[in-house]
C-alpha positions as MATLAB code, in Angstrom:
seq = 'MTVLRRWLTDWERTVAVAIGVVTLTAALLTYLAVLQGDASSEARGQATLETLQVQRQRLVGAIRVQGEAVAASRYRGSLAEAEALEAEAAVAEQAGEFVRATELHAEAQELRYVADSYKETTFDAGRMTGTGSAATYDTKRRLDTIQGYEAFEAIQPDQPEHTAQVADERHDQSVRTLLCVLLLLVLAVLLTVGRIVPARWRGLVLATAATGWVAAVVLAVLNATAA';
ca = [
     -85.522 -120.553  -60.926;
     -86.842 -119.529  -57.357;
     -83.600 -117.096  -56.746;
     -83.927 -115.815  -60.264;
     -87.827 -115.119  -59.501;
     -86.820 -113.485  -56.320;
     -84.387 -111.319  -58.095;
     -86.742 -110.302  -60.740;
     -89.426 -109.516  -57.986;
     -87.459 -107.527  -55.944;
     -86.249 -105.634  -58.905;
     -85.147 -102.271  -57.478;
     -82.745 -103.956  -55.025;
     -81.446 -106.336  -57.660;
     -80.664 -103.555  -60.021;
     -78.860 -101.618  -57.364;
     -76.713 -104.261  -56.614;
     -75.829 -105.174  -59.906;
     -74.992 -101.314  -60.636;
     -72.768 -101.302  -57.626;
     -71.006 -104.589  -58.886;
     -70.457 -103.140  -62.247;
     -69.394  -99.712  -61.047;
     -66.985 -101.107  -58.779;
     -65.392 -103.469  -61.388;
     -65.114 -100.795  -63.944;
     -63.106  -98.466  -61.115;
     -60.753 -101.276  -60.542;
     -60.377 -101.945  -64.314;
     -59.644  -97.945  -64.687;
     -57.345  -98.103  -61.932;
     -55.586 -101.223  -63.750;
     -55.634  -99.097  -67.179;
     -53.991  -96.209  -65.189;
     -51.253  -98.501  -64.161;
     -50.749  -99.931  -67.652;
     -50.500  -96.399  -69.012;
     -48.172  -95.395  -66.325;
     -45.660  -98.308  -67.391;
     -46.030  -97.444  -70.867;
     -44.694  -93.740  -70.110;
     -42.090  -95.235  -68.033;
     -40.952  -97.589  -70.790;
     -40.917  -94.786  -73.402;
     -38.731  -92.675  -71.009;
     -36.273  -95.612  -70.604;
     -36.153  -96.044  -74.381;
     -35.454  -92.623  -74.755;
     -32.530  -92.895  -72.193;
     -31.312  -95.870  -73.924;
     -31.260  -94.350  -77.160;
     -29.081  -91.355  -75.856;
     -26.599  -94.113  -74.333;
     -26.432  -96.068  -77.500;
     -25.599  -92.814  -79.337;
     -23.069  -91.842  -76.564;
     -21.394  -95.427  -76.886;
     -21.280  -94.759  -80.571;
     -19.740  -91.409  -80.230;
     -17.236  -92.682  -77.794;
     -16.089  -95.541  -80.075;
     -15.965  -93.382  -82.897;
     -13.890  -90.773  -80.943;
     -11.644  -93.440  -79.757;
     -11.079  -94.966  -83.004;
     -10.478  -91.571  -84.602;
      -7.579  -90.842  -82.123;
      -6.156  -94.427  -82.759;
      -6.445  -93.594  -86.327;
      -4.432  -90.544  -85.855;
      -1.719  -92.363  -83.607;
      -1.554  -95.117  -86.496;
      -0.918  -91.901  -88.897;
       1.979  -90.738  -86.978;
       3.299  -94.045  -86.531;
       3.286  -94.574  -90.301;
       5.025  -90.985  -90.456;
       7.729  -91.717  -88.111;
       8.313  -95.046  -89.972;
       8.438  -93.259  -93.392;
      10.955  -90.495  -91.846;
      13.225  -93.377  -90.213;
      12.900  -95.373  -93.753;
      14.086  -91.996  -95.425;
      16.878  -91.312  -93.199;
      18.024  -94.896  -93.511;
      18.174  -94.429  -97.203;
      20.075  -91.448  -96.887;
      22.282  -92.978  -94.592;
      23.207  -95.814  -97.032;
      23.810  -93.228  -99.604;
      26.220  -91.596  -97.242;
      28.117  -94.750  -96.679;
      28.455  -95.412 -100.210;
      29.864  -92.099 -100.610;
      32.381  -92.752  -97.784;
      30.554  -90.093  -95.317;
      30.601  -92.522  -92.504;
      30.243  -90.093  -89.573;
      27.254  -88.778  -91.343;
      25.717  -91.970  -91.942;
      26.184  -92.853  -88.382;
      24.043  -89.660  -87.170;
      21.785  -90.568  -89.780;
      21.329  -94.143  -88.671;
      21.064  -92.752  -84.987;
      18.168  -90.290  -85.905;
      16.551  -93.292  -87.735;
      16.711  -95.472  -84.698;
      15.054  -92.808  -82.699;
      12.183  -92.055  -85.057;
      11.565  -95.877  -84.999;
      11.543  -95.955  -81.219;
       8.773  -93.147  -81.362;
       6.959  -95.452  -83.820;
       7.234  -98.310  -81.604;
       5.700  -96.318  -78.804;
       2.879  -95.182  -80.895;
       2.072  -98.863  -81.851;
       2.594 -100.282  -78.283;
       0.406  -97.627  -76.223;
      -1.940  -95.712  -78.815;
      -3.493  -98.216  -81.135;
      -4.238 -101.532  -81.925;
      -1.362 -102.866  -84.273;
      -3.320 -105.999  -84.934;
      -5.652 -103.935  -87.059;
      -3.068 -102.621  -89.411;
      -2.639 -104.138  -92.824;
       0.437 -103.990  -94.729;
       3.958 -103.233  -93.336;
       6.087 -100.439  -92.482;
       4.978  -96.922  -93.708;
       2.659  -98.258  -96.326;
       0.598 -100.144  -93.694;
      -3.103  -99.063  -93.361;
      -5.477  -98.876  -90.140;
      -8.665 -100.771  -90.587;
     -10.598  -98.115  -88.634;
     -14.190  -99.955  -89.617;
     -13.226 -103.121  -88.518;
     -11.773 -101.353  -85.264;
     -14.909  -99.734  -84.556;
     -17.082 -102.796  -84.964;
     -14.837 -104.607  -82.452;
     -14.943 -101.751  -79.727;
     -18.748 -101.586  -80.054;
     -19.214 -105.248  -80.005;
     -17.059 -105.568  -76.866;
     -18.540 -102.634  -75.148;
     -21.968 -103.985  -75.823;
     -21.537 -106.700  -73.092;
     -21.127 -104.172  -70.512;
     -23.388 -101.595  -71.663;
     -26.441 -101.386  -73.708;
     -27.123 -103.433  -76.738;
     -27.537 -101.241  -80.004;
     -31.039 -102.622  -80.365;
     -32.297 -102.424  -76.849;
     -33.986  -99.184  -77.244;
     -36.011 -100.840  -79.967;
     -37.151 -103.535  -77.537;
     -37.897 -101.127  -74.850;
     -40.339  -98.962  -77.390;
     -41.994 -102.347  -78.292;
     -42.706 -102.996  -74.689;
     -44.198  -99.296  -74.400;
     -46.207  -99.879  -77.465;
     -47.568 -103.064  -75.705;
     -48.353 -101.331  -72.417;
     -50.184  -98.742  -74.243;
     -52.478 -101.177  -76.236;
     -52.913 -103.092  -73.047;
     -54.112  -99.966  -71.414;
     -56.389  -98.930  -74.626;
     -58.304 -102.192  -74.284;
     -58.642 -102.122  -70.617;
     -60.377  -99.016  -70.886;
     -62.560 -100.441  -73.829;
     -63.677 -102.936  -71.198;
     -64.554 -100.085  -68.615;
     -66.494  -98.490  -71.535;
     -68.376 -101.690  -71.922;
     -69.109 -101.817  -68.007;
     -70.444  -98.322  -68.266;
     -72.738  -99.304  -71.180;
     -73.928 -102.099  -68.987;
     -74.596  -99.352  -65.987;
     -76.736  -97.421  -68.363;
     -78.419 -100.459  -69.317;
     -78.927 -101.219  -65.799;
     -80.207  -97.771  -65.086;
     -82.637  -97.901  -68.009;
     -83.952 -101.289  -66.779;
     -85.331  -99.749  -63.826;
     -88.142  -98.766  -65.739;
     -88.719 -101.475  -68.349;
     -91.458 -103.618  -68.157;
     -91.479 -106.777  -66.064;
     -91.315 -109.255  -69.073;
     -87.904 -107.654  -70.003;
     -86.212 -107.566  -66.686;
     -84.814 -111.093  -67.254;
     -83.339 -110.260  -70.616;
     -81.744 -107.015  -69.020;
     -80.134 -108.939  -66.300;
     -79.080 -111.701  -68.308;
     -77.420 -109.031  -70.756;
     -75.852 -107.282  -67.983;
     -74.489 -110.482  -66.234;
     -73.109 -111.771  -69.611;
     -71.569 -108.298  -70.227;
     -70.180 -107.995  -67.019;
     -68.362 -111.664  -67.163;
     -67.148 -110.782  -70.693;
     -65.566 -107.555  -69.536;
     -63.834 -109.044  -66.737;
     -62.496 -111.959  -68.591;
     -61.327 -109.857  -71.401;
     -59.493 -107.585  -68.847;
     -57.809 -110.473  -67.365;
     -56.420 -112.269  -70.551;
     -55.428 -108.514  -71.774;
     -53.537 -107.931  -68.412;
     -51.840 -111.408  -68.206;
     -51.025 -111.272  -72.103;
     -47.238 -111.621  -72.712;
];
């Protein structure tokens, strides 16, 4: 009580010190709010870049699968031509045209070589369903496989959403910190007005300012350390 009485007696100095503490705390919290706002802006920019990267990954995957689908189509076309030539060669053999049949078989064999080169170098034969020229290429399953594999070395498709969420959290932190700053400014005004209040109200003014300062600091710390 002796210390409190001394503070209340030397009221001008007490108010000046209190205003200084409140103002300094408000300045520090304002700086913290600026840092949190910068972190939010940086995270938003990162989310934009990640979104573009994910779109690029999908586009590259789609282009690759489209190229493989074209190669698979050429593979089926070559097989269909080979099968047609082999059927024609069989007819020629039945007709006794063995020379022509041999030529047709040779052409069919060349086409099969071409088809095999497509299968071995330009698309994933494991994604073919069916046999021969009637086989089909599962482009959807192939695209899912490519995107799933590349995600281990690039950006997960849902990463931009997570980064945007971080940006929103940092923005909310900045806003809450600024609310603490606003509370401190109100306390500074209260202390300024407290210079002229009657002596019987000085204890209440000082207690209110101290309680408000502690509340602002505690809330700011809890906000800054929140996950």
